[in-house]
N, C-alpha and C positions, 0 to 999 in steps of 0.2 A: 337079732338086734333088740336091745331093750328100749322100751319107750318110757321116758321119764317126763313128768310134768315139771315145767319151770314154775317158779313162784310168782310169775308175772302174767298179766293178761295183756294181750297186744291186739293190734289191728293190722290187717293186710290192706295195703293201699296201693293202687296202681297210679302211676304218674304219666302225664303226657308232657314231654320235654320238646321245646321248640327253640330255635335260634332266632333272636330278634334282630332288628335292623342294625343296632349298634354293635353286634357281634356277641353280646352276652346271651345267656340261656334263661329261659323261663319255664317253670314247671307248674302245671295245674293238675287237678285230679277230677276225673269224671265222677268219682264216688263221694268227694268231699268239696262241695261248693264253697268257694271263698278261699281255698288254698291257693296261694301264689308264692312262688319262690323264684327270686332273681339272683343270678350269680355269674361270675366270669367264665366258669367252666361247667361241663356236665358233671364232673366229679364233685364239684362244690355244691351243685344243686342237689345231688343225691345225698351228700353229707348233711346238708341243712334241712332237707325235707322232713325227716322224722320229728325234729324239735318244733318246726313250724306247725306241722299237723297236730302234734300233741298240744301245743298252746291253743290252736284254734278249737280243738275238741273240748279242752277244759273251759275255754271262754264260752262256748256254746252251752255246755252243761251248767255253768254258773248262771247263765241267763234262762235256764229252764228249757233249753232247746235240746232235743234228743238228736245227736249227730246221725246222719243217714247211713252209718256204717256199723257193723256188728263186731263186738269184741270177741276174742276167742282165747282160751287158755293155750299157751304155747307148749308144745311137746317136742321132745327129741325123738327122732331126728327132725330138724326144722328145714324145710325146703326154702331156699332163697335163690332168686334169680340175680345174676350180676351182669353188668354191661361191660363187655370187653371191646375196647376200641384200639 
């Protein structure tokens, strides 16, 4: 299997997803303080989380704050976990 580098740098970010009282879902990340995603379904939380995380990381960097996560070059094959419900 050939390993190829992607032209992008990414972050691996774990999420903790909980169902809140009103039935919606909330995601936070133990690695990225301040990340909060609210949505009507788990699928929507997972879909929204990367953009929310990216915006948070960019806002931190704009303020001169180094995010507490490390970037890495993405390489093929990329290991990805998916949630099957």
